[in-house]
Backbone as numpy.savetxt, mean C-alpha at the origin, in Angstrom:
# Nx Ny Nz CAx CAy CAz Cx Cy Cz
-6.13 -9.47 -9.61 -7.05 -8.55 -9.80 -5.91 -7.17 -9.22
-6.48 -6.45 -10.40 -5.73 -4.93 -10.42 -6.31 -4.12 -9.34
-5.60 -3.28 -8.57 -6.39 -2.43 -7.70 -5.61 -1.15 -7.84
-6.22 -0.24 -8.21 -5.52 1.34 -8.54 -5.23 2.00 -7.18
-4.49 2.77 -7.00 -3.80 3.56 -6.36 -3.77 5.04 -5.97
-4.35 5.77 -4.93 -4.40 7.20 -5.36 -3.48 7.30 -3.82
-2.42 7.88 -4.03 -1.25 8.41 -3.29 -1.36 10.12 -3.30
-1.58 10.36 -1.83 -1.90 11.70 -1.62 -0.99 12.37 -1.08
-0.34 13.73 -2.20 0.24 14.68 -1.21 0.34 16.36 -1.61
-0.05 16.99 -0.82 -0.10 18.53 -0.91 -1.63 18.52 -1.34
-2.40 17.71 -0.82 -3.84 17.97 -1.43 -4.29 17.48 -3.06
-3.64 16.82 -3.47 -3.35 16.37 -5.09 -2.99 14.83 -4.91
-3.52 14.15 -5.91 -3.12 12.69 -6.02 -2.01 12.85 -7.18
-0.88 12.22 -6.75 0.17 12.19 -7.24 0.54 10.92 -7.58
1.84 10.89 -8.48 2.56 9.69 -8.77 4.03 9.90 -8.68
4.96 9.55 -7.89 6.22 9.61 -7.62 7.28 8.52 -8.31
8.39 8.88 -8.48 9.36 7.90 -9.09 10.37 7.33 -8.12
10.55 6.02 -7.41 10.91 5.95 -6.00 10.72 6.79 -5.14
9.52 7.21 -5.21 8.90 7.46 -3.80 9.51 8.97 -3.83
10.29 9.27 -4.42 10.75 10.91 -4.36 10.35 11.95 -5.51
10.48 11.58 -6.50 10.34 12.55 -7.45 8.81 12.21 -8.20
8.40 13.84 -7.94 6.96 13.95 -8.58 6.72 14.34 -9.91
6.37 12.98 -10.72 6.28 12.59 -12.47 4.76 13.07 -12.58
3.85 13.16 -11.86 2.72 14.01 -12.10 1.75 14.40 -10.95
0.62 14.79 -11.25 -0.24 15.01 -10.39 -1.86 15.48 -11.12
-2.88 15.06 -9.99 -4.11 15.17 -10.40 -4.62 16.24 -9.02
-5.37 17.10 -9.72 -6.06 17.90 -8.70 -7.37 17.20 -8.45
-8.08 17.04 -9.45 -9.38 16.35 -9.08 -9.34 14.70 -8.52
-9.41 14.84 -7.18 -8.80 13.69 -6.71 -10.06 12.99 -6.60
-11.39 13.40 -6.22 -12.67 12.55 -6.03 -13.13 12.13 -7.61
-12.22 12.79 -8.63 -12.81 12.18 -10.13 -12.04 11.13 -10.32
-11.42 10.53 -9.64 -10.25 9.61 -10.02 -11.35 8.41 -9.49
-12.32 8.57 -8.55 -12.94 7.32 -8.28 -13.98 6.78 -9.52
-14.58 7.87 -10.45 -15.24 7.69 -11.74 -14.35 6.61 -12.46
-13.06 7.13 -12.45 -12.28 6.64 -13.70 -12.06 5.09 -13.06
-11.89 4.84 -11.64 -11.33 3.74 -11.25 -12.86 2.78 -10.58
-14.13 3.11 -11.27 -15.30 2.88 -10.52 -15.50 1.25 -11.06
-14.92 0.99 -11.86 -15.19 -0.71 -12.12 -14.28 -1.62 -11.22
-13.28 -1.10 -10.55 -12.39 -1.86 -9.31 -12.89 -1.98 -8.15
-13.08 -3.37 -7.96 -13.95 -3.47 -6.34 -12.70 -3.01 -4.94
-11.70 -2.92 -5.23 -10.66 -2.57 -4.25 -9.85 -1.15 -4.89
-9.63 -0.08 -3.68 -8.79 1.04 -4.03 -7.67 1.23 -2.84
-6.59 1.33 -3.44 -5.34 1.66 -2.18 -5.42 3.07 -2.06
-5.45 3.48 -0.78 -5.28 5.19 -0.71 -4.29 5.49 0.47
-2.96 6.04 -0.19 -1.98 6.38 0.50 -1.59 7.82 0.81
-1.70 8.15 2.11 -1.07 9.50 2.40 0.37 9.61 2.48
1.16 10.45 1.40 2.23 10.05 1.48 3.09 11.48 2.67
2.38 12.36 2.79 2.59 13.69 3.60 2.63 12.86 4.86
1.59 11.99 5.29 1.55 11.64 7.14 2.78 10.32 6.95
2.61 9.68 5.96 4.16 8.52 6.03 5.28 9.29 6.16
5.56 10.37 5.51 6.92 10.88 5.65 6.91 12.12 6.97
5.62 12.41 7.50 5.56 13.31 8.48 5.85 14.45 8.08
5.29 15.05 7.24 5.64 16.34 6.54 4.18 17.21 6.69
2.76 16.39 6.98 1.73 16.75 7.05 1.02 15.65 7.15
-0.63 16.19 6.42 -1.49 15.00 6.38 -2.28 15.83 5.47
-3.21 14.58 4.85 -4.49 14.93 3.83 -5.96 14.32 4.36
-5.77 14.15 5.25 -6.76 13.73 6.53 -8.48 13.97 5.94
-8.85 15.18 5.12 -10.16 15.41 4.69 -10.08 14.74 3.29
-9.35 14.43 2.38 -9.35 13.99 1.28 -9.45 12.44 1.53
-8.51 11.62 2.63 -8.93 10.38 3.32 -10.25 10.37 3.58
-10.75 11.13 4.18 -12.29 11.23 4.96 -13.31 10.83 3.76
-13.02 11.67 2.53 -13.92 11.92 1.30 -13.60 10.79 0.51
-12.78 10.18 0.14 -12.39 9.11 -0.59 -12.88 7.85 0.13
-12.87 7.46 1.13 -13.55 6.40 1.80 -14.83 6.67 2.14
-15.50 7.59 2.02 -16.92 7.72 2.20 -17.68 7.53 0.88
-17.25 8.03 -0.27 -17.48 8.56 -1.66 -17.27 6.92 -2.43
-16.17 6.41 -1.96 -15.66 5.16 -2.73 -16.87 3.91 -2.43
-17.16 3.85 -0.91 -17.90 3.00 -0.70 -19.28 3.26 -0.70
-20.22 4.50 -0.83 -21.14 4.93 -1.05 -21.81 5.16 -2.19
-20.93 5.63 -3.18 -20.91 5.98 -4.51 -20.69 4.99 -5.64
-19.70 4.04 -4.94 -19.20 3.20 -5.93 -18.81 1.65 -5.39
-19.30 1.53 -4.19 -19.26 -0.09 -3.76 -17.96 -0.44 -3.92
-16.98 0.26 -3.44 -15.54 -0.06 -3.77 -14.84 -0.32 -2.35
-14.28 -1.20 -1.76 -13.59 -1.41 -0.33 -12.26 -0.63 -0.51
-11.88 0.19 0.27 -11.12 1.10 0.61 -9.55 0.55 1.48
-8.51 0.41 0.95 -7.58 0.25 1.90 -6.41 1.17 2.26
-6.32 1.61 3.34 -5.64 3.09 3.64 -4.34 3.20 4.47
-3.54 4.03 3.93 -1.93 3.71 4.57 -1.51 5.09 4.55
-0.13 5.32 5.43 0.34 6.19 5.45 0.27 7.15 6.74
1.38 7.10 7.48 1.28 7.32 8.80 0.57 6.64 10.00
0.24 5.67 9.90 -0.58 5.03 10.56 0.50 4.35 11.80
0.98 5.07 13.01 1.70 4.99 14.10 0.80 4.60 15.14
-0.36 4.46 15.33 -0.89 4.39 16.74 -2.30 3.29 16.31
-2.92 2.78 17.54 -4.11 1.85 17.43 -5.18 3.25 17.50
-4.99 4.29 17.80 -6.16 5.12 17.88 -6.38 5.64 16.42
-5.43 5.71 15.67 -5.44 6.17 13.86 -6.23 4.89 13.31
-5.72 3.68 13.94 -6.26 2.66 12.71 -7.61 2.80 13.09
-8.24 2.63 14.31 -9.32 2.74 14.85 -10.30 3.40 14.09
-9.59 5.22 13.95 -10.11 6.11 13.35 -10.75 5.84 11.88
-9.58 5.10 10.98 -9.56 4.82 9.78 -10.83 3.76 9.65
-10.96 2.92 10.21 -11.99 1.54 10.35 -13.20 2.49 10.48
-13.58 3.50 11.34 -14.64 4.00 11.78 -15.01 4.92 10.14
-14.06 5.27 9.55 -14.22 6.25 8.53 -15.02 5.34 7.53
-14.51 4.06 7.28 -14.98 3.30 6.46 -13.92 2.27 5.72
-12.76 2.42 6.13 -11.80 1.64 5.81 -11.56 0.13 5.92
-11.92 -0.55 4.98 -11.79 -2.11 4.87 -10.60 -2.52 5.62
-9.69 -2.41 5.30 -8.18 -2.45 5.81 -7.40 -1.32 6.10
-6.24 -1.66 6.98 -5.41 -0.41 7.44 -3.90 -0.97 7.13
-3.16 -0.20 6.28 -2.06 -0.45 6.12 -0.79 -0.14 7.36
-0.07 -0.52 7.91 0.85 -0.12 8.70 2.17 -1.04 8.25
3.21 0.56 8.21 4.52 0.22 7.65 5.40 0.06 8.67
5.83 1.69 8.85 6.80 2.15 10.00 6.63 1.60 11.28
5.50 1.79 11.64 5.13 1.34 12.87 5.14 -0.16 13.27
5.03 -0.98 12.27 5.11 -2.51 11.99 6.44 -2.90 12.93
7.46 -1.93 13.04 9.16 -2.33 13.41 9.43 -1.16 14.35
10.04 -1.79 15.24 10.88 -0.88 16.05 12.14 -1.50 16.76
13.34 -0.17 16.63 14.47 -0.60 16.92 14.93 -1.87 16.02
14.55 -1.81 14.61 15.19 -2.85 13.82 14.53 -4.03 13.55
13.13 -4.25 14.38 12.63 -5.65 14.51 11.47 -5.32 14.55
10.39 -6.47 14.57 9.38 -6.37 14.14 8.52 -5.99 15.90
7.80 -5.23 15.64 7.26 -4.78 16.90 6.16 -5.33 17.18
6.12 -6.67 17.51 5.17 -7.62 18.00 3.96 -6.86 18.88
4.78 -6.01 20.09 3.89 -5.56 21.12 2.57 -4.44 20.25
3.23 -4.10 19.71 2.24 -3.02 18.71 1.24 -3.48 18.27
1.63 -4.45 17.27 0.98 -5.11 16.03 -0.26 -6.08 16.91
0.04 -6.64 18.02 -0.45 -7.48 18.78 -1.99 -6.48 19.52
-1.68 -5.39 20.26 -2.45 -4.24 20.56 -3.27 -3.99 19.16
-2.75 -3.53 18.33 -3.58 -3.57 16.77 -4.54 -4.65 16.67
-4.02 -5.84 16.63 -5.01 -6.85 16.13 -6.33 -7.28 17.30
-5.69 -6.91 18.44 -6.93 -6.83 19.55 -8.04 -5.73 19.15
-7.59 -4.72 18.69 -8.38 -3.50 18.18 -9.20 -3.35 17.24
-8.70 -3.73 15.87 -9.61 -3.54 14.83 -9.40 -5.31 14.19
-8.80 -6.00 14.67 -8.90 -7.69 13.97 -7.97 -7.83 13.09
-7.46 -9.08 13.19 -6.18 -9.73 12.11 -6.39 -9.06 10.67
-7.88 -9.56 10.18 -7.86 -9.30 8.85 -7.70 -7.94 8.25
-8.17 -7.17 9.31 -7.83 -5.38 8.80 -6.65 -5.10 8.52
-5.68 -6.00 9.38 -4.32 -5.34 9.18 -3.52 -5.72 7.70
-2.82 -5.10 7.07 -1.79 -5.36 6.25 -0.96 -4.68 6.54
0.43 -5.31 6.83 2.06 -4.84 6.71 2.36 -4.68 5.36
2.94 -3.22 5.62 3.76 -2.96 4.27 5.46 -3.12 4.56
5.69 -4.34 3.58 6.79 -4.37 3.48 7.42 -4.06 2.11
8.16 -2.73 2.15 8.35 -1.88 1.21 10.01 -2.15 1.13
10.34 -2.72 -0.30 11.86 -3.09 -0.02 13.01 -1.79 -1.22
14.19 -1.46 -0.42 14.62 -0.69 -1.21 16.21 -1.21 -0.85
16.69 -1.60 -2.38 17.91 -2.17 -2.71 17.96 -3.39 -1.72
16.99 -4.02 -1.69 16.88 -5.27 -0.87 16.42 -5.49 0.49
16.16 -4.04 1.18 16.35 -4.20 2.63 14.76 -3.27 2.76
13.96 -3.73 3.91 12.84 -2.83 4.36 12.99 -1.31 4.56
12.11 -1.11 3.69 12.21 0.97 3.78 11.14 1.35 4.55
11.48 2.24 5.55 10.05 2.79 6.48 10.40 4.41 6.38
9.34 4.81 7.02 9.51 6.37 7.30 9.65 7.22 5.84
8.65 6.58 5.22 8.34 7.10 3.58 9.23 6.67 2.84
9.68 5.60 2.89 11.07 4.81 2.02 12.08 5.68 2.44
12.55 6.56 3.29 13.62 7.33 3.72 14.74 6.68 4.56
14.06 5.83 5.23 15.13 4.92 6.27 15.08 3.56 5.92
16.19 2.84 5.82 16.35 1.57 5.59 16.70 0.69 6.25
16.11 -0.56 7.12 16.33 -1.35 7.92 17.23 -2.57 7.58
17.88 -3.35 8.51 18.74 -4.26 7.92 18.15 -5.36 7.63
16.43 -5.55 7.78 15.93 -6.60 7.67 15.52 -6.72 5.80
15.02 -8.19 5.67 14.70 -8.31 4.54 13.59 -8.79 4.45
12.15 -8.52 3.50 10.89 -9.12 3.62 10.90 -10.41 4.06
11.40 -11.37 3.44 11.34 -13.30 3.51 12.01 -13.13 4.78
12.64 -12.31 5.77 12.96 -12.79 6.94 11.93 -12.87 7.75
10.98 -11.70 7.61 10.27 -11.29 8.77 8.53 -11.79 8.76
8.37 -12.32 7.57 6.92 -12.42 7.00 6.30 -14.01 7.94
7.16 -14.46 8.21 6.50 -15.68 9.31 6.29 -15.01 10.33
7.10 -14.47 11.00 7.05 -13.62 12.22 5.77 -12.82 11.99
5.62 -12.37 11.20 4.54 -11.17 11.26 3.01 -12.07 10.88
2.98 -13.21 10.10 1.82 -13.97 9.86 0.88 -13.94 10.62
1.12 -14.33 12.24 -0.10 -14.33 13.27 -0.46 -12.99 13.52
-0.10 -12.16 13.08 -0.54 -10.43 13.64 -1.16 -9.92 12.33
-1.48 -10.31 11.06 -1.77 -9.67 10.19 -2.57 -10.42 9.15
-3.31 -9.48 8.26 -3.84 -10.51 7.33 -3.68 -10.49 5.82
-2.41 -9.86 5.89 -1.79 -9.83 4.46 -0.53 -9.00 4.26
-0.09 -8.70 3.26 1.13 -7.95 3.15 1.26 -7.17 1.66
1.70 -5.88 1.72 1.83 -4.93 0.53 3.09 -4.78 0.30
3.38 -5.33 -0.76 5.05 -5.64 -1.13 5.45 -4.24 -2.35
6.07 -3.68 -2.12 6.51 -2.65 -3.07 7.92 -2.63 -3.32
8.17 -2.55 -4.64 9.76 -3.03 -4.65 9.64 -1.33 -5.24
10.20 -0.97 -4.33 10.78 0.91 -4.16 11.65 1.16 -5.66
12.64 0.35 -5.81 13.68 0.56 -7.16 12.95 0.70 -8.24
11.57 0.23 -8.51 11.03 0.23 -9.73 9.87 1.34 -9.55
9.40 1.33 -8.32 8.13 2.43 -8.10 8.36 3.73 -8.82
6.96 3.84 -9.82 6.72 4.69 -10.82 7.58 4.81 -11.80
8.44 4.05 -12.16 9.12 3.67 -13.16 8.35 2.67 -14.68
7.57 2.20 -14.45 6.88 1.43 -15.27 7.91 0.44 -16.02
9.04 0.08 -15.22 10.20 -0.84 -15.81 9.85 -2.46 -16.02
8.31 -2.71 -15.58 8.12 -4.05 -15.37 8.34 -4.24 -13.77
7.58 -5.34 -13.52 7.66 -6.04 -12.23 8.48 -7.07 -12.05
9.29 -6.65 -10.88 10.38 -7.89 -10.88 9.55 -9.53 -10.07
9.14 -10.17 -11.02 8.42 -11.27 -10.90 9.23 -12.22 -10.06
10.50 -12.36 -10.75 11.30 -13.00 -9.59 11.44 -12.85 -8.07
11.43 -12.03 -7.76 11.42 -11.42 -6.43 10.00 -11.59 -5.60
8.88 -11.19 -6.82 7.40 -11.45 -6.02 7.21 -13.22 -5.52
8.12 -13.71 -6.67 7.78 -15.35 -6.52 8.49 -15.81 -5.29
9.60 -15.11 -5.21 10.32 -15.69 -3.87 9.31 -15.12 -2.61
9.01 -14.17 -2.72 8.25 -13.71 -1.39 6.80 -14.46 -1.47
6.43 -15.20 -2.27 5.29 -15.92 -2.41 5.60 -17.16 -2.02
6.69 -17.57 -1.90 6.87 -18.84 -1.18 7.20 -18.83 0.63
7.14 -17.70 0.66 7.41 -17.51 2.46 6.24 -17.42 3.10
5.18 -17.32 2.35 3.66 -17.26 3.09 2.47 -17.28 2.42
1.40 -18.20 3.00 0.38 -18.23 2.48 -0.84 -17.19 2.51
-0.05 -15.95 3.12 -1.47 -15.07 3.49 -1.41 -14.02 1.87
-2.44 -13.27 1.72 -2.40 -12.52 0.66 -1.34 -11.51 0.56
-1.06 -11.63 -0.75 0.11 -10.39 -1.04 -0.43 -9.47 -2.18
-0.16 -7.91 -1.98 -0.63 -7.19 -2.80 0.81 -6.74 -3.41
1.08 -6.91 -4.56 2.62 -6.61 -5.21 2.49 -5.26 -5.84
3.52 -4.43 -5.89 3.23 -2.94 -6.24 4.96 -2.80 -6.63
5.31 -1.91 -7.69 6.25 -1.41 -8.23 6.59 -1.54 -9.58
6.63 -0.68 -10.45 7.07 -0.82 -11.85 6.06 -1.53 -12.70
4.93 -2.08 -12.19 3.81 -2.88 -12.85 3.36 -2.17 -14.02
3.82 -2.82 -15.28 3.43 -1.64 -16.96 2.15 -2.50 -17.91
1.81 -3.89 -17.48 1.20 -4.53 -18.56 0.14 -5.62 -17.91
-0.68 -5.75 -18.69 -1.96 -7.07 -18.22 -0.92 -8.32 -18.09
-0.31 -8.48 -19.16 0.76 -9.91 -18.89 1.32 -9.95 -17.52
1.85 -8.69 -16.79 2.47 -8.68 -15.63 1.12 -9.04 -14.52
0.31 -8.46 -14.45 -0.77 -8.60 -13.81 -1.28 -9.92 -13.79
-1.32 -10.40 -15.15 -1.61 -12.07 -15.20 -1.02 -13.07 -14.32
0.45 -12.70 -14.34 1.64 -13.64 -13.98 1.54 -13.40 -12.26
1.25 -12.25 -11.82 1.09 -12.10 -10.73 -0.13 -13.00 -9.86
-1.39 -12.74 -10.59 -2.44 -13.64 -10.42 -2.08 -14.85 -10.21
-1.55 -15.40 -11.29 -1.22 -16.75 -11.29 -0.71 -17.57 -10.25
0.40 -16.45 -9.45 1.37 -16.65 -8.52 0.23 -16.51 -6.82
-1.02 -16.08 -7.30 -1.82 -15.69 -6.24 -1.81 -14.38 -5.39
-1.53 -13.40 -6.19 -1.21 -12.14 -6.02 -2.09 -11.04 -6.67
-2.33 -9.67 -5.63 -3.29 -8.83 -6.65 -2.15 -7.85 -6.75
-2.26 -7.09 -7.72 -1.55 -5.89 -8.26 -1.90 -4.55 -8.07
-0.94 -3.89 -7.51 -1.42 -2.27 -7.05 -0.72 -1.41 -8.17
-1.58 -0.63 -9.17 -0.96 -0.17 -10.03 -1.24 1.33 -9.84
-0.47 2.03 -9.96 -0.25 3.57 -10.28 -0.04 3.99 -11.42
1.13 4.68 -11.66 1.70 5.48 -12.94 1.14 4.35 -14.40
0.98 3.31 -14.49 0.52 2.83 -15.67 -1.06 2.96 -15.78
-1.82 3.21 -14.97 -3.11 3.70 -15.06 -3.05 5.21 -15.17
-2.30 6.02 -14.43 -2.55 7.26 -14.77 -1.75 7.98 -16.09
-0.92 7.05 -16.41 -0.50 7.45 -18.10 -1.52 6.82 -19.20
-2.08 6.04 -18.59 -3.08 5.42 -19.75 -2.36 4.27 -20.29
-1.21 4.05 -19.76 -0.68 2.82 -20.28 -1.27 1.31 -20.28
-2.02 1.13 -19.24 -2.99 0.34 -18.60 -4.35 1.23 -18.78
-5.85 0.33 -19.42 -6.77 1.24 -19.16 -8.14 0.11 -18.41
């Protein structure tokens, strides 16, 4: 399944290359819902909140409500989810799942204490852990900080604490250079939980290959540039 992405920065929907350089922006954020209306799921990421430079709270609220009310879409929300209270707030707004990245790790290791508290508060199936990878290592804080850990090393430990994983290949993010299918296949071997693959995806063939592995594909740049329709 292909999942459209709306990444929010400075009140606009944007697409970044490698999580840094802004390649395009869309001012009509809500208008994207009409464009993506045929898809059952939508990923919404608040990039400002992830980096810690601000927040796009009003847009997150509007997207969650309108996507569910007007289009019957289920929304997965991430970016700056660092507390149990914030996760509960997003669920109250209508998020079907909450993506946790930086907060899933503490002092270079899995923060099992936080994730257990989160699991108790919103339920395991609502939690998606982001395992974003930059040059082979897990990247946090808006992909600005790299840990010593690799995704494959922590998936087994994380499995009882979440309902799935969002695995982004930051090295290819926004480049439309093609998905690293070999890497995704290696991740698939580590867990039976759902995996959402992201980073560099540019063709229906790649989406089909990921689907064959049992993965969904989160797509941004290829949709915004209309390489994929």
